[in-house]
C-alpha positions in Angstrom: 49.7 49.1 -16.5 49.9 46.0 -18.7 48.1 43.9 -16.2 45.3 46.5 -16.0 44.8 46.5 -19.8 44.9 42.8 -20.0 42.2 42.5 -17.3 40.2 45.2 -19.0 40.2 43.3 -22.3 39.2 40.1 -20.5 36.3 41.8 -18.8 35.1 43.3 -22.1 35.3 39.9 -23.8 33.2 38.3 -21.0 30.7 41.1 -21.2 30.4 40.6 -25.0 29.7 36.9 -24.5 27.0 37.6 -22.0 25.3 40.1 -24.2 25.4 37.8 -27.2 24.0 34.9 -25.1 21.2 37.1 -23.9 20.1 37.8 -27.5 19.9 34.1 -28.4 16.5 32.3 -28.3 16.0 30.3 -25.1 16.0 26.5 -25.2 12.8 24.8 -24.1 12.5 23.8 -20.4 13.5 20.3 -19.5 10.7 20.1 -17.1 7.9 17.7 -18.2 4.3 17.6 -17.2 2.2 14.5 -16.4 1.6 14.2 -20.1 5.3 13.9 -20.7 5.3 17.1 -22.9 7.6 20.1 -22.2 6.2 22.5 -19.7 7.6 26.0 -19.1 5.7 26.3 -15.9 7.1 28.5 -13.1 6.1 26.1 -10.4 6.5 22.3 -10.1 4.7 20.0 -7.7 6.5 16.7 -7.1 4.4 13.7 -6.2 5.8 10.4 -4.9 3.5 7.4 -5.3 3.5 3.6 -5.8 0.6 3.2 -8.2 0.8 0.9 -11.1 -1.4 -0.2 -14.0 -4.7 1.5 -14.4 -4.4 3.2 -11.0 -1.3 5.0 -12.3 -3.1 6.0 -15.4 -5.9 7.5 -13.3 -3.4 9.4 -11.3 -1.8 10.8 -14.5 -5.2 11.8 -15.8 -5.9 13.7 -12.5 -2.5 15.4 -12.8 -3.4 16.5 -16.4 -6.7 17.9 -15.2 -4.9 19.8 -12.5 -2.4 21.3 -14.9 -5.2 22.4 -17.2 -6.9 24.2 -14.3 -3.6 25.7 -13.2 -1.6 27.1 -16.2 2.0 27.4 -15.5 2.1 24.6 -12.9 3.9 21.3 -13.6 3.0 18.1 -11.8 6.0 15.7 -11.7 4.9 12.2 -10.8 7.6 9.9 -9.4 6.8 6.2 -8.9 8.6 3.8 -6.6 8.2 0.2 -5.8 6.4 -0.3 -2.5 9.2 -1.1 -0.1 12.0 1.1 -1.5 9.4 3.9 -1.4 9.0 3.6 2.4 12.8 3.9 2.9 13.2 6.7 0.3 10.4 8.8 1.9 11.7 8.4 5.4 15.2 9.5 4.3 13.7 12.5 2.4 11.6 13.6 5.4 14.5 13.2 7.8 16.7 15.2 5.4 14.3 18.0 5.0 13.9 17.5 1.3 10.5 15.7 0.9 8.2 15.8 -2.2 5.3 18.2 -2.1 2.7 15.4 -2.1 3.2 11.8 -1.0 1.4 8.5 -0.8 0.7 6.8 2.5 -1.7 4.2 4.1 -2.6 6.4 7.0 -2.4 4.7 10.4 0.8 4.6 12.5 3.0 4.9 9.4 1.7 8.4 8.5 1.4 9.3 12.2 5.2 9.1 12.6 5.6 11.9 10.1 2.7 13.8 11.6 4.2 13.6 15.1 7.5 14.9 13.7 5.7 18.0 12.3 6.4 17.0 8.7 2.8 16.8 7.4 0.4 19.7 6.7 -2.8 19.9 8.7 -5.6 20.1 6.0 -8.6 19.9 8.4 -10.0 23.2 7.2 -8.9 22.8 3.6 -11.1 19.9 2.6 -14.7 18.7 3.1 -14.4 15.5 5.1 -18.0 14.6 4.2 -16.8 13.7 0.7 -15.2 10.6 2.1 -16.3 7.5 3.9 -15.7 7.8 7.6 -13.9 4.4 7.7 -11.5 5.7 5.0 -10.6 9.1 6.4 -10.3 8.1 10.0 -6.8 6.4 9.5 -5.5 9.8 8.4 -7.1 11.7 11.3 -5.2 12.2 14.6 -6.5 14.1 17.6 -9.4 15.4 15.5 -7.1 16.8 12.8 -6.9 15.5 9.2 -3.6 15.0 7.5 -4.5 13.2 4.3 -7.2 12.5 1.8 -8.1 8.8 0.9 -8.8 7.6 -2.6 -9.3 3.8 -2.3 -9.9 1.0 0.2 -8.8 -2.6 -0.1 -9.8 -6.0 1.2 -7.5 -9.0 1.4 -9.2 -12.2 0.2 -7.8 -15.6 -0.9 -7.5 -15.5 -4.7 -7.6 -18.8 -6.5 -7.5 -20.4 -10.0 -11.0 -21.6 -10.7 -9.7 -23.8 -13.5 -7.5 -25.8 -11.1 -10.2 -26.0 -8.5 -12.7 -27.3 -11.1 -10.2 -29.9 -12.4 -9.8 -31.4 -8.9 -13.4 -30.9 -7.8 -12.4 -28.4 -5.1 -14.9 -26.1 -3.4 -14.4 -22.8 -1.7 -13.7 -23.6 1.9 -15.8 -22.3 4.8 -13.6 -23.7 7.6 -9.9 -23.9 8.1 -10.0 -27.7 8.2 -11.5 -27.6 4.7 -8.8 -25.2 3.7 -6.1 -27.6 4.9 -7.7 -30.5 2.9 -7.5 -28.4 -0.3 -3.8 -27.7 0.4 -3.1 -31.4 0.9 -4.9 -32.2 -2.4 -3.1 -29.6 -4.4 0.2 -30.7 -2.9 -0.4 -34.3 -3.9 -1.1 -33.1 -7.5 2.3 -31.4 -7.7 0.7 -27.9 -7.5 2.0 -25.2 -5.0 -1.0 -24.6 -2.8 -0.2 -21.0 -1.9 1.9 -18.6 -3.9 3.8 -16.3 -1.6 6.9 -14.1 -2.1 8.0 -13.0 1.3 11.3 -11.2 0.8 9.6 -7.9 1.6 8.0 -9.4 4.7 4.5 -7.8 4.5 2.9 -10.4 2.2 3.5 -13.1 4.9 2.0 -10.8 7.5 -1.5 -11.4 6.0 -1.3 -15.0 7.4 -0.5 -13.8 10.9 -3.2 -11.2 10.9 -5.9 -13.6 9.7 -5.0 -16.5 11.8 -4.7 -14.4 15.0 -8.0 -12.8 14.3 -9.8 -16.0 13.5 -8.5 -17.5 16.7 -8.6 -14.6 19.1 -11.4 -12.5 17.7 -11.7 -8.9 16.4 -10.7 -7.3 19.8 -7.4 -9.1 20.0 -5.2 -6.6 18.1 -6.9 -3.6 19.6 -6.3 -4.8 23.1 -2.7 -5.5 22.4 -2.2 -2.2 20.5 -4.1 -0.2 23.1 -2.5 -2.0 26.0 -5.9 -2.6 27.5 -6.1 -6.4 27.8 -4.4 -9.2 26.0 -0.9 -8.6 24.6 1.0 -9.6 21.5 2.2 -12.7 23.4 -1.4 -13.9 24.0 -2.1 -17.6 23.4 -4.0 -16.7 20.2 -0.8 -15.2 18.7 1.1 -18.3 19.8 -1.4 -20.6 18.0 -1.4 -18.4 14.9 2.4 -18.6 14.8 2.2 -22.4 15.1 -0.2 -22.6 12.3 2.1 -20.6 10.0 4.9 -23.1 10.7 2.5 -26.1 10.2 1.7 -24.7 6.7 5.4 -24.3 5.9 6.1 -27.9 7.0 3.1 -29.1 4.9 4.8 -27.6 1.8 2.0 -25.1 1.3 4.4 -22.4 0.0 7.1 -22.3 -2.7 10.6 -23.3 -1.9 12.7 -20.4 -0.6 9.6 -18.3 0.1 11.5 -15.7 2.1 13.8 -15.1 -0.9 11.1 -14.5 -3.5 10.3 -10.8 -4.4 6.7 -9.7 -4.5 7.5 -6.4 -6.2 9.0 -8.2 -9.2 6.0 -10.5 -9.5 7.6 -13.8 -8.5 4.5 -15.0 -6.6 2.1 -13.8 -9.4 4.1 -15.7 -12.0 3.5 -18.9 -10.2 -0.3 -18.3 -10.5 -0.2 -17.1 -14.1 1.7 -20.2 -15.2 -0.6 -22.6 -13.2 2.2 -23.7 -10.9 0.3 -22.4 -7.9 -3.4 -22.4 -7.2 -4.0 -19.7 -4.5 -2.6 -16.6 -3.0 -3.6 -14.2 -0.3 -3.3 -10.6 -1.6 -5.2 -7.3 -1.6 -7.9 -6.3 -3.9 -5.3 -4.3 -5.9 -4.3 -7.7 -7.2 -7.2 -7.5 -9.8 -5.8 -4.3 -11.3 -2.3 -5.8 -11.4 -3.7 -8.8 -13.3 -5.4 -6.6 -15.8 -2.1 -4.9 -16.6 0.2 -8.0 -16.5 -2.0 -10.9 -17.6 -5.5 -9.8 -18.5 -6.5 -13.2 -19.8 -5.9 -14.7 -16.3 -9.0 -12.8 -15.0 -11.2 -15.4 -16.7 -9.8 -18.1 -14.3 -9.8 -15.9 -11.2 -12.0 -16.4 -8.2 -11.8 -15.4 -4.5 -13.1 -16.3 -1.1 -12.6 -14.8 2.4 -10.2 -16.5 4.8 -12.1 -19.4 6.4 -13.2 -19.5 10.0 -11.2 -21.6 12.5 -13.6 -23.9 14.5 -13.5 -23.0 18.1 -12.1 -19.5 17.3 -13.7 -16.2 18.1 -13.4 -14.6 14.6 -15.9 -14.9 11.7 -15.6 -14.8 7.9 -17.2 -11.3 8.1 -14.1 -10.1 9.8 -11.7 -9.0 7.1 -8.2 -7.7 6.8 -8.0 -4.5 4.8 -6.9 -0.9 4.6 -7.0 2.5 3.0 -4.7 3.2 0.1 -3.8 5.5 -1.4 -3.9 8.4 1.1 -2.4 11.6 -0.3 -0.8 14.1 2.1 1.1 17.4 1.7 4.5 17.9 3.1 4.8 20.7 5.7 8.0 21.9 3.9 6.4 22.2 0.5 7.0 25.7 -0.9 3.6 25.5 -2.6 1.3 24.1 0.1 -1.9 25.7 -1.1 -1.4 24.4 -4.6 -0.5 21.0 -3.2 -3.7 20.9 -1.3 -5.7 21.6 -4.5 -3.7 18.8 -6.2 -4.5 16.1 -3.6 -8.2 17.2 -3.8 -8.0 16.4 -7.5 -6.4 13.1 -6.8 -9.1 12.3 -4.3 -12.0 13.6 -6.4 -15.0 11.7 -7.4 -13.8 11.6 -11.1 -10.4 10.0 -10.1 -12.1 7.6 -7.7 -14.6 6.6 -10.4 -11.9 5.8 -12.9 -9.8 3.9 -10.4 -12.9 1.9 -9.3 -14.0 0.8 -12.8 -10.6 0.4 -14.4 -8.2 -0.6 -11.6 -10.5 -2.5 -9.3 -10.1 0.0 -6.5 -12.9 0.2 -3.9 -13.6 3.8 -3.5 -13.0 5.8 -0.4 -14.9 8.7 -2.0 -18.7 8.9 -1.6 -21.0 8.7 -4.6 -19.0 6.4 -6.9 -21.0 4.1 -9.0 -19.5 0.7 -9.8 -19.8 -0.5 -13.4 -17.4 -3.4 -13.2 -19.1 -6.6 -12.1 -16.0 -7.9 -10.3 -15.7 -4.7 -8.3 -19.3 -4.8 -7.3 -18.6 -8.3 -5.9 -15.6 -7.1 -4.0 -17.4 -4.0 -2.7 -20.3 -6.1 -1.5 -17.8 -8.0 0.8 -16.7 -4.7 2.3 -20.3 -3.5 2.7 -21.2 -6.8 4.5 -18.1 -6.9 6.7 -18.7 -6.5 10.4 -15.0 -5.7 11.2 -11.9 -4.6 9.3 -8.5 -5.4 10.7 -6.1 -2.8 9.4 -2.6 -3.8 8.4 -0.4 -4.3 11.4 2.7 -2.8 9.7 0.8 0.4 8.8 -1.1 0.7 12.1 1.7 0.0 14.6 4.5 2.4 15.5 7.4 1.7 13.1 9.6 -0.1 15.7 6.8 -2.5 16.7 5.8 -3.0 13.1 9.4 -3.9 12.1 9.5 -6.4 14.9 6.2 -8.0 13.8 7.5 -8.2 10.2 10.9 -9.6 11.1 9.5 -12.3 13.5 6.7 -13.3 11.1 9.3 -13.7 8.3 11.4 -15.8 10.7 8.4 -18.0 11.4 8.1 -18.8 7.7 11.8 -19.6 7.7 11.4 -21.9 10.7 14.3 -20.0 12.4 12.3 -19.0 15.4 9.8 -20.6 17.7 6.2 -19.4 18.0 6.7 -18.5 21.6 9.9 -16.5 21.0 8.3 -14.7 18.0 5.4 -13.3 20.0 7.5 -12.6 23.0 9.7 -10.3 21.0 6.8 -8.4 19.6 5.2 -8.0 23.0 8.5 -6.8 24.5 8.9 -4.2 21.7 5.3 -3.0 22.3 6.1 -2.5 26.0 9.2 -0.5 25.1 7.6 1.7 22.5 3.8 1.9 23.0 3.7 2.1 26.8 6.3 4.9 26.9 4.2 7.1 24.6 
C-alpha cells in the first residue's frame, strides 16, 4: 500500500511539471535561415556546397529569395573546402544520410552517385533549354538529367603583369617561349609557377594541358572510351617527362606536394610577388576579389602555349562545369529541393555570379557587365575544344590513380613510364569491365 501511494504521488508530481511546462511560452527555434536569422519553419532543406567569396554571397541571396517564396521553409547552407567535401559527401551518401541538395561537377564524379541510385532524376522537372548544351551535358546520363549547371570555367595561365613588364617578358605563344620565361624568372630569384599540390588536382592541370598539346584533342576521349590510344600512349609519356623537366628546372616552389591549395599557399606566393605565374581556373578571379582585390590591377592571363610538333592548339582549353546542383534521392522534400536548385540555377543567380564572382554562366541570356569576364567568356566562345577535368570525368578509381601518379611525378618518385602504365592498367580494370 505504501509503495502504491508513493508511486501515485510521484506520477502526480510529474504530471504537474508537464502541465506547467506546457503553459510556458516556447523558446525560439534554433534553426537559422540563409540570412542567419531565427526561422521557425516546419521544413529545412540542407545544402552542401564549396562556394566562397562573391559566389557564396550569390548562393545566399538565392536561398533568401527561395525562403521568401516558400514561407515556413528554411535553407541551411553548409560550406566545405573542396577536397574534404568530396570525402564528406561520399560518406554521407554511403551512410544514407545525404544533404537534400549538393554541389558537383557533373561527369564521372556525379555519375558514381547516379549509378548507385542516390540522385534524383529531374529530367521532367526542369527546362533544359534554359542552359547551354555544353553545360548541362556533363549532368546528363542515358538521356536523363540529374543536375542543373550554374557556371563554367576555363583554366588559363595567370600572371603578374608588373613582373612581366619589369623583365620585358611577353605572353608566350609556344612552349619553348614559355620555358624561356621560366628560365628568366628563375634567374631573377622569382618562382616561375606557383603551385600547391597537396590536394593533387592542381598539378593535374599540367598533365591535361601537356598531354593535349602533344597528343591532340582526341587523345583523352580515345583512352577514356577505350577506342584507340590508351593512357600509356607516348603522348602521355612525353607529358610526364615535361612535368619532371619543369620540376628539375626549379619552376615550382620547394616542397610543392606539401603546399595546400585550400589554405591559399600558392596564391600567397603570387600576392607577395614571390611567384609570377600560376595555372588555375577562372574562379581564381573571384577568389582574388575576396582575398586581395588590389592584386587584380596586376593580373593578366594567357592560354597554355602550343607545343611545336604537337597536335593540340591554343584554342583547345581545359575547363569544366561548376557548380552543378543535384537533389539527393533520399531527400524527404524532393519537390521543394527541385525548386531550390532551380533558384540556384536561375538567370538572376547566374547574372550575379557572372558580374561579381567572375563566373562564366551556364545559363542562357546572361549579360556580362564586367570587362574581365567578357574577356574570359570570349576565350570560351572562341574555343574549338574543351578538355574536361580528368578527376571529375573519369571513374573514381581511375581518377585517383591519375591524381596519385601525377603527384608522384612532381615529387620525382616515379618514372614517366611507370606513371602512365599504372593509369592505363587501372583503366583496363575499371572501364573495360563496365
